[in-house]
Every structure is written in structure tokens, then in C-alpha cells.
N, C-alpha and C positions, 0 to 999 in steps of 0.2 A: 550542253557540252557533249560533243561526240565521243563515241567509244574509244577512238584512237587517242584523243586528247586525254581522256580519263585514264587509259592504260599507261600512257606516257607519264602522266602526273603521278600515278601510283608507283611506277618503276623508279622515278626520280626520288620520290620520298623514301622508298625502300633503300635505295643506294645511299642516300644521305644518312639515314639511320645507321646502316651497317658501317659506313665509313667513320662516322662519329664514334661508334662503339669500339671499333678497332683502334682509333686514335687514342681512346681512353684506356687501351690495354686489355679489352675484353675480346672474347672469341664468339661472336654472334653465330647462331645456328638458324638458318631459314627452315621453317616448317611449313607443311601444307595442311589445309583444312578447307573443306568446301564452303564454309561460312565466312572465310576471311580472304582479303586481298593481300594483306601483309600479316605475317606471323613470324616474329623473330624472337628467339629465346637466348637468354644469357644466364650462365651458371658460373658462379665463382665463390669459393670459400664458404659454402653453405648458403649463399645468397642466390636467389632466383628471381628472374624478371622476364616477363613476356610483353612484347610490344605488338599490339594487334590492331588491325584495321578491318572492320567488318565489311562484307559485301553490301553495297548500297549506302554506306556511310563514309565516303571518301574524304569528308571534311573532319573526321574524328579519328583520333588514335587513342587506344586504351592501353595504359601501362599497368600491368598486374604484377604484384610482387608478394612475397611471403612476409607480410607484416602481422605482428601479433598485437592485437588491440587490448588495451586495458579494460578491465571490467566496467569502469565508468564510461568509456567510449562505446562499448557494446550496448550499455543501457541507454545512452543517448541516441544511438541509431535505432534501437527497438522502439523508442518513443515517437520517432518521426513517422509521418504518413508515408505511404508508398511513393507518392508524387515527390515529396521532399527528399526522400532517401535515394531516389533514382540517380541523381547526378554522382553519387558515391559508388555506383556499381553500373555494370553494363550487361547487355544481353545480346550475344551474337547468334543465338540459335533460333 
């Protein structure tokens, strides 16, 4: 896939996300980070969400939010191997 096609695809995805968030009544904020192609933040009533697409991973979007895990859930994640736990987290750095 050529660079122009990739850039076009990224911009289209970014526009769709921003349009959808606005339709839902949110005020998305575009952010910049050298490790991301897409970095959109939403803040509302104590709720925070970041939508991130890492450079080199244009087929993946990460949605990060301020979720509080129960002690049982934390224990479950700690028992997992790194390989099994990876789908529950991401690394853009």
C-alpha cells in the first residue's frame, strides 16, 4: 500500500471518528504525538477517552479510558502470561 493511500485512509478514519463523536454530542480534541497517526481525546463529566492509532499499525485503533477494575479483575490479569495479557493493552512507544 502506497504512502498516499495510507495517508488518505488515516485521514478518512480520523474524520469518521471525529464526525461520529460530534454526532453523539461530544467535543473531540485532536492531539499530536510522534508515535501516533490518530490521537483524539474526549472529556465529558469526569469521563475520559482517548482514541489512538499508532504509527505502523494503521489496521488497529486503541480506545483508552479511565476504567476502574475490581480487585478480582486485577488478580485475573496478573495471573495471565504476558502473551495472553497483551490483547488487553497496547504499546505505542
